[in-house]
N, C-alpha and C positions, 0 to 999 in steps of 0.2 A: 266417516273423515271429518274433519273440521277443517273450513273453509275460512279465506279471510271476514267473507258477506254470510250471514245467513239468509234464508228468504225472508223477505218480508223488510230485510234493509232498505234504506235510503238511498241511493250511490248518486254521487255528480261526474260526470264524462271529465278526464284532463281535456280541458279547450286548449292543447298545442297540435301545432302541425308541425310538425319532422318531415325534413326532407323521406326518401324513401317510399318501400311497399308499406303504408299504413294500412292496416283494416279494420280501422276505425271510422266509421263515416261521417262524414262533415257534418250534417243534420241532425248529430247526436253530441259533438262536444259542447261542453260547457254547460250540457242540460241536466239534469236531475230528475232519475227513476226508482225502480222499485225492482229488487234484485226478485225473481217470479219462480227461479230457479236454479240448479246448478248443472250445470250440463256437463262436465266433466272437466279432465287434464289431460292437455293436448300440445304437443311440439308447439311453440312462437310460431304463427303463420311469417310474420317481419322479418326473420333470421331465417326461417327455412326460404322465402323469397332471394336472398343470398347466397344460397347452398350451403349456410349454416345446419349442423342441426338439430337447432330450434330447443336446446336444453338448458337450461332446465324448462320442463313440462307448465302451462301456467295453466292455472284453471279458468273457464269460459265461462260466464253468466250470462243469464238471459234477464233482458233489462226491461220491464215494460215504463212506457214513458205516456205523457196525457196528449194526443193531439196536437190539443191547446196550447203547450208548454213547448212544444217541438216550431209549431206553425201561428205566428203572432194571428193571421188574418184565417185562421180555421173558422169554419161554419158551421159546419159539423156537431152532434150531442158534444156534451162535454164530458161522461166519462169515453168517448173513442180514445183508444190505443194503437202503439206499435211496438211491437217487441222487437228487441235487437241484442243479437250475442255480441259480448264484449269480454275479452280477455282481461284478469283482474289488474293487469298493470297499468290501463286505462281508465284505472275505477279509483275515488276516494269517497271515503265517508259525506254525506249530503250536510251540507248545514241547517239547521232547522228554519230557517228563512227562504230556501233554494224551493221554485217549483212550486206547482199547485198543490202538491202532497205537501210544503208545509206550511199552507195555508187553509189546513183543518180537511181538504178533500187529498181521496187517495184513485189511484190506478186502481181500477177494477183490476184483480187479480185471482 
């Protein structure tokens, strides 16, 4: 099955703050990471929260972020990462200058 983002793609998370039952963590909004896995197709949980059917199903991606990109004062190792499951409608292709991965570094995947 073809997905919008292949494994290894650099993606940015939408920085929007819509009201309601949002399933994308605040701390990754506006940040850039690397797609490390395609978890599958699932009903949209933001729609399910309102009793709707959640269809059409959305692709869920596992995205790896460098800790230093998420937390400006992070004092751990430069290669430390966090993995977050994010639905496709929250993602877009990243600009080459975004995040540490755009500066010649890459999250360990």
